[in-house]
NUBA-206289 format. One record per residue: x, y, z of N, C-alpha, C in turn. Coordinates in steps of 0.02 Angstrom, whole numbers, plus 50000, padded with zeros to 5 digits. Last residue first. Layout:
BEGIN
   nxx   nyy   nzz  caxx  cayy  cazz   cxx   cyy   czz
     X     Y     Z     X     Y     Z     X     Y     Z
...
***
This chain:
BEGIN
   nxx   nyy   nzz  caxx  cayy  cazz   cxx   cyy   czz
 49670 46439 54604 49685 46393 54656 49669 46321 54607
 49653 46564 54543 49693 46504 54507 49706 46452 54547
 49594 46659 54628 49549 46624 54570 49587 46572 54530
 49693 46715 54717 49617 46692 54734 49573 46642 54684
 49795 46732 54651 49796 46695 54708 49725 46671 54722
 49751 46830 54545 49784 46753 54534 49787 46713 54586
 49717 46922 54628 49657 46885 54594 49691 46832 54566
 49845 46967 54671 49786 46953 54718 49731 46909 54680
 49901 47004 54552 49931 46957 54597 49879 46935 54643
 49817 47105 54498 49828 47050 54468 49863 46998 54514
 49846 47206 54604 49769 47178 54591 49763 47120 54550
 49974 47231 54599 49947 47202 54647 49874 47173 54640
 50004 47281 54477 50013 47226 54489 49992 47198 54543
 49878 47416 54500 49929 47393 54468 49935 47319 54473
 49804 47408 54678 49820 47445 54608 49869 47399 54573
 49673 47397 54788 49730 47340 54741 49729 47386 54686
 49591 47435 54900 49652 47479 54868 49707 47428 54847
 49583 47279 55003 49574 47352 54973 49611 47391 54949
 49501 47118 55038 49563 47159 55008 49528 47229 54990
 49393 47062 55060 49448 47019 55064 49503 47055 55064
 49230 47083 55144 49286 47122 55115 49350 47065 55121
 49093 46975 55099 49140 47003 55146 49207 47032 55117
 48991 46944 55026 48997 47020 55038 49050 47019 55085
 48996 46815 54969 48952 46829 55031 48948 46890 55060
 49080 46812 54872 49014 46823 54853 48966 46819 54917
 49201 46957 54924 49183 46892 54899 49110 46875 54891
 49288 47105 54862 49220 47079 54908 49200 47008 54878
 49385 47237 54872 49370 47163 54840 49321 47133 54885
 49368 47416 54851 49374 47354 54896 49346 47296 54860
 49472 47554 54804 49428 47502 54774 49423 47452 54846
 49510 47717 54712 49506 47671 54767 49466 47605 54768
 49598 47842 54627 49555 47790 54632 49562 47750 54696
 49524 47942 54769 49513 47899 54716 49581 47898 54667
 49488 47973 54944 49533 47995 54869 49527 47921 54826
 49395 47939 55025 49431 48005 55038 49482 48024 54980
 49271 47833 55072 49332 47858 55015 49336 47927 55020
 49187 47766 55166 49245 47813 55188 49296 47829 55135
 49073 47707 55111 49143 47677 55107 49207 47712 55135
 48993 47805 55123 48975 47739 55149 49036 47697 55159
 49049 47893 55036 49035 47915 55109 49031 47848 55146
 49016 47839 54916 49080 47860 54932 49097 47870 55002
 48882 47832 54912 48910 47765 54914 48986 47779 54938
 48851 47982 54904 48827 47932 54953 48874 47870 54970
 48953 48101 54839 48931 48038 54839 48908 47997 54905
 49006 48224 54862 48956 48212 54916 48924 48143 54889
 49107 48231 54761 49126 48208 54832 49072 48207 54878
 48985 48212 54653 49055 48221 54657 49070 48197 54721
 48856 48152 54622 48867 48209 54669 48939 48219 54695
 48806 48053 54532 48828 48121 54517 48841 48171 54554
 48782 47931 54582 48734 47973 54602 48747 48053 54578
 48816 47779 54484 48830 47836 54508 48780 47891 54523
 48895 47628 54418 48834 47663 54445 48862 47728 54479
 48905 47493 54298 48916 47564 54331 48862 47603 54369
 48974 47330 54249 48927 47366 54283 48940 47442 54316
 49083 47339 54121 49061 47308 54182 49001 47353 54204
 49201 47383 54024 49135 47339 54006 49095 47297 54061
 49263 47513 53978 49245 47492 54049 49194 47441 54038
 49355 47600 53893 49312 47529 53869 49307 47480 53942
 49380 47722 53899 49426 47672 53924 49398 47605 53924
 49267 47773 53820 49340 47793 53800 49389 47738 53836
 49155 47744 53900 49165 47722 53822 49240 47727 53801
 49168 47791 54027 49157 47729 54018 49184 47707 53950
 49185 47935 53983 49249 47903 54013 49238 47821 54015
 49051 47956 53939 49114 47968 53886 49167 47924 53916
 48985 47947 54065 48980 47895 54005 49034 47894 53936
 49034 48061 54125 49039 47995 54157 49038 47935 54098
 48993 48172 54042 49077 48143 54050 49075 48081 54079
 48847 48155 54061 48890 48154 53995 48960 48135 53996
 48825 48168 54194 48823 48118 54163 48868 48114 54101
 48950 48260 54304 48905 48280 54239 48898 48201 54210
 49010 48216 54404 48955 48271 54413 48913 48285 54354
 49087 48062 54464 49066 48120 54420 49011 48173 54448
 49121 47955 54547 49107 48027 54572 49101 48079 54530
 49059 47807 54523 49080 47850 54493 49072 47919 54530
 49095 47631 54528 49052 47683 54573 49091 47761 54551
 49088 47474 54458 49118 47541 54455 49080 47598 54482
 49103 47323 54503 49050 47370 54497 49083 47433 54516
 49170 47176 54423 49170 47241 54458 49102 47283 54449
 49216 47004 54441 49171 47049 54418 49199 47122 54454
 49286 46851 54410 49296 46918 54431 49249 46964 54397
 49276 46720 54369 49239 46734 54432 49250 46808 54453
 49344 46666 54254 49358 46637 54310 49313 46659 54377
 49305 46777 54168 49279 46708 54153 49295 46666 54214
 49383 46880 54215 49307 46884 54224 49281 46808 54209
 49513 46891 54212 49485 46834 54262 49414 46838 54256
 49560 46955 54102 49599 46901 54109 49558 46854 54153
 49482 47071 54087 49489 47022 54036 49517 46959 54049
 49504 47132 54221 49444 47095 54200 49446 47056 54142
 49651 47160 54194 49627 47115 54261 49555 47088 54240
 49632 47260 54103 49675 47198 54099 49652 47140 54156
 49560 47355 54177 49530 47313 54110 49570 47256 54089
 49646 47402 54274 49580 47362 54284 49554 47324 54224
 49739 47444 54189 49758 47393 54225 49700 47352 54258
 49678 47550 54123 49695 47503 54093 49717 47435 54128
 49650 47640 54252 49601 47601 54216 49628 47548 54168
 49754 47711 54297 49746 47654 54317 49685 47593 54279
 49730 47831 54224 49793 47807 54208 49790 47737 54234
 49609 47875 54276 49605 47854 54198 49669 47815 54188
 49653 47900 54406 49601 47842 54392 49613 47823 54316
 49729 48003 54388 49762 47946 54415 49715 47883 54396
 49629 48107 54353 49691 48082 54306 49719 48015 54325
 49458 48117 54360 49523 48095 54393 49572 48058 54349
 49352 48134 54283 49394 48201 54287 49461 48181 54331
 49282 48024 54282 49317 48034 54227 49349 48087 54236
 49322 47919 54429 49278 47977 54405 49321 47985 54339
 49294 47785 54561 49338 47824 54505 49295 47883 54487
 49297 47638 54652 49291 47712 54648 49337 47748 54604
 49239 47474 54635 49298 47526 54610 49270 47585 54604
 49236 47328 54704 49189 47393 54705 49238 47451 54694
 49251 47176 54614 49291 47241 54639 49240 47308 54639
 49213 47025 54677 49178 47079 54648 49224 47136 54666
 49221 46855 54652 49243 46908 54681 49234 46973 54639
 49076 46763 54632 49142 46751 54633 49176 46803 54678
 48964 46891 54634 48958 46830 54606 49050 46817 54594
 48851 47006 54677 48905 46974 54701 48913 46913 54683
 48724 47073 54640 48782 47069 54595 48855 47049 54617
 48650 47102 54747 48609 47065 54688 48677 47038 54639
 48716 47187 54826 48709 47128 54856 48694 47081 54811
 48719 47316 54756 48776 47274 54757 48767 47197 54766
 48584 47350 54641 48600 47336 54707 48663 47292 54710
 48540 47477 54530 48577 47424 54541 48603 47410 54611
 48419 47558 54443 48444 47541 54504 48480 47482 54508
 48434 47646 54285 48405 47582 54327 48447 47568 54389
 48494 47743 54201 48441 47767 54271 48407 47701 54303
 48581 47718 54134 48516 47710 54107 48467 47722 54149
 48700 47705 54210 48689 47765 54170 48619 47761 54128
 48621 47648 54380 48668 47646 54321 48658 47699 54265
 48602 47710 54535 48578 47703 54470 48634 47691 54423
 48618 47612 54683 48619 47672 54652 48604 47659 54568
 48621 47541 54845 48578 47549 54775 48603 47610 54750
 48724 47438 54957 48698 47509 54930 48665 47493 54865
 48797 47360 55102 48756 47353 55044 48746 47425 55013
 48970 47352 55165 48899 47394 55158 48860 47374 55095
 49042 47191 55183 49037 47268 55145 48965 47305 55155
 49100 47130 55335 49043 47138 55287 49047 47209 55244
 49262 47096 55372 49202 47130 55382 49164 47131 55325
 49389 47060 55313 49344 47014 55345 49285 47043 55382
 49464 47212 55327 49467 47160 55291 49420 47104 55341
 49362 47356 55386 49411 47312 55387 49404 47241 55345
 49261 47443 55394 49272 47412 55328 49332 47384 55326
 49233 47490 55522 49183 47435 55504 49198 47420 55439
 49328 47579 55534 49330 47532 55581 49285 47477 55552
 49277 47693 55430 49338 47642 55426 49348 47578 55473
 49175 47743 55528 49166 47721 55467 49209 47663 55436
 49264 47803 55621 49198 47758 55638 49189 47710 55575
 49342 47888 55548 49373 47822 55590 49324 47779 55601
 49248 47974 55502 49285 47933 55454 49319 47877 55492
 49215 48044 55628 49169 48001 55594 49190 47960 55542
 49344 48104 55638 49306 48057 55700 49257 48015 55664
 49346 48189 55540 49400 48139 55537 49368 48080 55581
 49240 48274 55569 49234 48229 55518 49287 48177 55516
 49299 48335 55678 49225 48309 55673 49219 48263 55628
 49403 48400 55628 49412 48362 55672 49357 48311 55670
 49347 48492 55530 49391 48449 55512 49407 48388 55549
 49267 48574 55626 49239 48534 55569 49288 48485 55543
 49330 48573 55776 49324 48607 55721 49296 48555 55672
 49334 48536 55921 49280 48554 55902 49269 48585 55831
 49475 48520 55931 49431 48459 55922 49361 48477 55909
 49558 48628 55943 49545 48615 55883 49492 48562 55876
 49578 48645 56077 49550 48709 56051 49521 48694 55969
 49668 48548 56115 49592 48539 56124 49556 48593 56102
 49786 48516 55993 49771 48552 56039 49686 48535 56052
 49830 48352 55929 49800 48425 55910 49786 48455 55978
 49853 48222 55958 49917 48270 55964 49892 48335 55941
 49740 48150 55928 49761 48159 55998 49816 48216 55996
 49743 48146 55778 49697 48176 55823 49717 48198 55901
 49842 48040 55782 49865 48110 55758 49796 48163 55788
 49772 47929 55826 49833 47960 55858 49841 48035 55844
 49673 47923 55729 49645 47939 55798 49713 47962 55841
 49744 47890 55626 49711 47950 55621 49695 47975 55689
 49801 47768 55655 49834 47827 55655 49804 47891 55649
 49680 47689 55662 49711 47698 55722 49765 47764 55725
 49637 47689 55540 49588 47723 55586 49627 47728 55653
 49785 47720 55441 49739 47683 55456 49689 47712 55520
 49801 47860 55301 49822 47829 55363 49763 47771 55387
 49778 47911 55192 49837 47867 55185 49840 47830 55249
 49676 47986 55193 49664 47924 55149 49728 47875 55159
 49710 48083 55290 49671 48038 55306 49661 47984 55261
 49804 48181 55229 49830 48124 55253 49779 48067 55277
 49756 48296 55165 49813 48274 55133 49828 48199 55167
 49637 48344 55242 49632 48333 55179 49691 48296 55156
 49665 48311 55386 49594 48299 55343 49613 48282 55285
 49789 48361 55398 49775 48290 55433 49715 48258 55398
 49770 48496 55361 49812 48447 55319 49804 48376 55344
 49684 48547 55468 49663 48548 55396 49705 48480 55353
 49755 48546 55580 49691 48502 55573 49674 48491 55509
 49846 48622 55548 49871 48550 55555 49812 48511 55552
 49784 48748 55519 49830 48711 55468 49837 48639 55481
 49756 48793 55645 49703 48769 55605 49727 48730 55545
 49871 48751 55777 49852 48787 55711 49816 48750 55678
 49912 48690 55891 49864 48736 55893 49830 48778 55837
 50022 48616 55854 49963 48582 55883 49903 48628 55878
 50152 48605 55783 50102 48665 55772 50041 48641 55806
 50231 48516 55803 50272 48569 55801 50209 48627 55799
 50140 48395 55789 50178 48403 55849 50215 48479 55859
 50114 48410 55666 50063 48436 55713 50093 48441 55778
 50229 48374 55610 50206 48433 55595 50155 48458 55636
 50249 48240 55655 50301 48289 55671 50259 48357 55654
 50140 48173 55583 50145 48181 55654 50180 48237 55688
 50169 48204 55455 50098 48237 55483 50115 48232 55557
 50308 48254 55363 50279 48190 55399 50231 48235 55450
 50276 48371 55232 50309 48349 55285 50262 48296 55325
 50252 48420 55090 50219 48370 55131 50256 48321 55187
 50347 48517 55050 50331 48457 55011 50302 48404 55057
 50370 48646 55090 50421 48581 55119 50401 48508 55086
 50280 48706 55023 50339 48717 54999 50387 48656 55030
 50170 48669 55107 50177 48651 55039 50237 48663 55014
 50207 48738 55225 50193 48659 55227 50204 48625 55155
 50207 48865 55185 50275 48834 55216 50252 48759 55202
 50079 48891 55158 50126 48896 55113 50184 48866 55136
 50026 48866 55294 50003 48828 55249 50046 48836 55184
 50086 48984 55365 50113 48907 55385 50094 48867 55332
 50029 49096 55306 50099 49082 55295 50122 49016 55305
 49900 49062 55334 49914 49063 55268 49994 49054 55261
 49911 49091 55472 49889 49026 55465 49912 49018 55382
 49927 49230 55471 49986 49180 55495 49967 49104 55470
 49889 49346 55349 49865 49281 55383 49928 49244 55397
 49949 49459 55293 49897 49465 55361 49882 49389 55388
 49945 49431 55120 49978 49455 55177 49932 49457 55238
 49972 49323 54980 49924 49337 55034 49956 49381 55095
 49983 49322 54802 50023 49337 54862 49969 49356 54917
 49989 49210 54660 49961 49255 54711 50000 49275 54765
 50056 49119 54583 50093 49183 54602 50056 49231 54639
 49955 49012 54579 50021 49005 54618 50062 49065 54624
 49841 49013 54518 49844 49060 54559 49908 49056 54612
 49866 48922 54407 49815 48905 54464 49832 48945 54526
 49934 49006 54316 49967 48952 54344 49932 48925 54404
 49844 49158 54349 49902 49131 54317 49926 49065 54356
 49757 49242 54429 49743 49173 54427 49787 49129 54376
 49808 49335 54565 49830 49322 54482 49817 49246 54484
 49797 49455 54694 49760 49397 54656 49765 49384 54585
 49856 49492 54827 49874 49503 54763 49853 49442 54723
 49760 49529 54974 49782 49477 54921 49805 49517 54856
 49767 49557 55154 49775 49585 55090 49803 49529 55035
 49667 49565 55299 49720 49518 55259 49706 49549 55182
 49655 49592 55477 49642 49620 55402 49700 49586 55366
 49616 49459 55570 49642 49502 55567 49630 49523 55488
 49533 49332 55567 49497 49404 55596 49536 49470 55584
 49568 49247 55435 49574 49254 55509 49545 49314 55504
 49580 49117 55301 49565 49183 55331 49561 49180 55401
 49681 49040 55189 49660 49036 55265 49641 49105 55282
 49649 48999 55027 49672 49043 55074 49651 49036 55148
 49669 48936 54860 49665 48920 54940 49685 48968 54986
 49602 49001 54729 49658 49010 54766 49644 48983 54842
 49508 48885 54652 49519 48939 54662 49582 48949 54709
 49473 48789 54493 49497 48780 54563 49517 48863 54587
 49317 48853 54399 49395 48824 54401 49412 48826 54480
 49202 48912 54399 49214 48846 54366 49278 48799 54364
 49212 49026 54453 49187 48981 54493 49185 48912 54460
 49335 49147 54439 49296 49101 54400 49279 49035 54423
 49411 49208 54516 49380 49251 54466 49341 49208 54419
 49415 49160 54688 49416 49141 54622 49387 49205 54569
 49477 49099 54843 49450 49164 54817 49475 49136 54738
 49410 48998 54981 49439 49001 54912 49419 49067 54882
 49460 48946 55145 49408 48971 55097 49453 48989 55042
 49481 48879 55308 49505 48879 55231 49445 48908 55195
 49490 48987 55455 49459 48923 55421 49483 48936 55349
 49475 49060 55613 49510 49046 55559 49488 48985 55519
 49304 49106 55554 49383 49121 55546 49410 49077 55621
 49167 49121 55480 49188 49091 55520 49263 49083 55513
 49097 49285 55407 49120 49210 55396 49146 49188 55471
 49009 49416 55342 49034 49388 55399 49044 49301 55391
 49116 49512 55213 49067 49458 55240 49078 49431 55296
 49175 49615 55155 49166 49629 55230 49122 49578 55249
 49303 49620 55024 49247 49588 55056 49250 49599 55134
 49347 49697 54882 49354 49704 54954 49286 49667 54972
 49462 49758 54733 49409 49726 54775 49408 49711 54846
 49535 49835 54593 49522 49819 54684 49463 49784 54685
 49542 49873 54469 49580 49809 54483 49568 49791 54561
 49425 49965 54464 49500 49989 54448 49551 49938 54471
 49336 49849 54547 49335 49925 54513 49398 49939 54517
 49248 49719 54548 49309 49732 54538 49299 49804 54504
 49130 49665 54682 49140 49690 54603 49211 49719 54615
 49125 49507 54753 49145 49574 54756 49151 49601 54691
 49014 49371 54811 49059 49404 54768 49069 49488 54786
 48991 49238 54927 48993 49302 54912 49022 49322 54847
 49001 49091 54917 48945 49127 54981 48955 49191 54965
 49019 48947 54829 49018 49017 54817 48970 49044 54877
 49104 48807 54871 49031 48836 54868 49038 48914 54878
 49227 48678 54844 49197 48755 54855 49142 48771 54833
 49263 48523 54904 49239 48561 54860 49227 48631 54885
 49316 48434 55002 49342 48443 54944 49326 48482 54889
 49212 48464 55107 49207 48395 55086 49253 48401 55011
 49215 48635 55093 49193 48586 55130 49199 48519 55077
 49250 48816 55084 49274 48748 55069 49236 48694 55116
 49174 48940 55009 49173 48918 55074 49204 48833 55064
 49227 49083 54909 49207 49016 54916 49220 48997 54977
 49213 49237 54830 49236 49207 54894 49192 49139 54910
 49255 49301 54683 49213 49261 54718 49239 49228 54775
 49260 49451 54598 49303 49406 54617 49261 49365 54675
 49207 49537 54431 49190 49506 54510 49254 49454 54531
 49267 49565 54317 49217 49607 54343 49194 49592 54417
 49429 49565 54251 49364 49527 54271 49324 49570 54307
 49566 49535 54153 49521 49581 54174 49452 49545 54189
 49745 49497 54228 49672 49469 54184 49621 49534 54202
 49850 49512 54312 49864 49469 54240 49781 49453 54205
 49774 49539 54458 49818 49555 54418 49818 49503 54361
 49673 49628 54584 49676 49575 54535 49728 49596 54481
 49688 49663 54755 49703 49683 54677 49708 49610 54638
 49603 49673 54910 49648 49658 54863 49644 49683 54787
 49539 49629 55070 49541 49672 54996 49595 49649 54968
 49441 49582 55214 49483 49557 55163 49480 49609 55105
 49399 49561 55348 49424 49617 55314 49463 49592 55277
 49234 49490 55400 49290 49481 55365 49323 49552 55330
 49146 49481 55555 49155 49520 55487 49218 49524 55461
 49133 49321 55618 49150 49387 55612 49148 49419 55558
 49116 49177 55722 49089 49215 55669 49107 49281 55669
 49267 49072 55758 49212 49121 55777 49195 49158 55715
 49361 48939 55813 49326 48973 55750 49270 49013 55780
 49512 48957 55897 49422 48935 55910 49395 48972 55847
 49664 48924 55948 49622 48939 55880 49543 48908 55903
 49769 49033 56041 49706 48975 56055 49670 48983 55997
 49942 49050 56025 49875 49070 56007 49826 49018 56005
 50063 49009 56046 50051 49048 56089 49974 49074 56079
 50097 48931 55935 50093 48898 55998 50063 48948 56053
 50123 49024 55838 50056 48980 55841 50049 48949 55918
 50245 49060 55870 50200 49107 55870 50127 49079 55882
 50329 48942 55865 50337 48996 55923 50281 49037 55921
 50295 48890 55736 50269 48858 55795 50279 48899 55857
 50358 48968 55649 50294 48982 55647 50274 48950 55727
 50496 48917 55661 50478 48990 55683 50408 49002 55690
 50476 48788 55597 50500 48791 55667 50471 48855 55698
 50456 48834 55461 50404 48798 55513 50427 48797 55578
 50590 48883 55444 50532 48923 55432 50471 48891 55468
 50669 48768 55470 50686 48841 55503 50619 48873 55513
 50638 48688 55362 50616 48672 55433 50625 48719 55479
 50700 48767 55268 50618 48765 55271 50606 48740 55328
***
């Protein structure tokens, strides 16, 4: 796999990547299902928005939509489900689209960026600095830094990796949003004031964080659709039951899209504390305010609104509360 990735470096190193709007040359076939349309979707902030559709005739489809390339898009036969992640370029691209196993068996031909992206995934998340150094001009490097690594890195590490990217990528959406994220995260270091916010609870009543800071408060980001969040919730419940009487409180901030799912998740997981959500998924204003790029995530705040810790999970949450509240 290292040889495959290194091979692409020679090709991509000679290409200057600059996103430009052009007429897409994309055609393909649909396998393993009978559908009427294939949908082209634009990626932004971990979400896909449908921008065009193509009628399927005799199993074939084609798009000539004007889009910015090279960039990540999605192809889907059902907009309610996750699409095939596809890097589109100005060259003609052919797709054998199969929705089975989350489009895993689909085949894309004609996109060198897609080839590199597939190799990256098969290599099981290679170390980001090394990957960027080998492919400094590829849009894939900017994307995986933004999508796969931003939530794992410190602001300094994000900035250092941005510097490894070629200047042709500095104007991309991915890099611009990473730079904005660095600014946000710099203001959220331990010892700094947690940003105040107001959001609605399940009954539609506004809840202001600063009015609910007593003892130590966990600002806990989660969602009912998030498997890791639901698996972590029993740990949070146990911590709440053990330390609530000693001054531990929680304000849950959900990234749900549907109110009924949010309320059901609260009830099923027995989350008996304050909850708020604007039901905007990854467009959550509070999540953006706190630089949240992955969930579950949290910030532990004292009664004066000062951040004392962040991203405490499992035993670490219990141990931290033990040291703070059992003095």
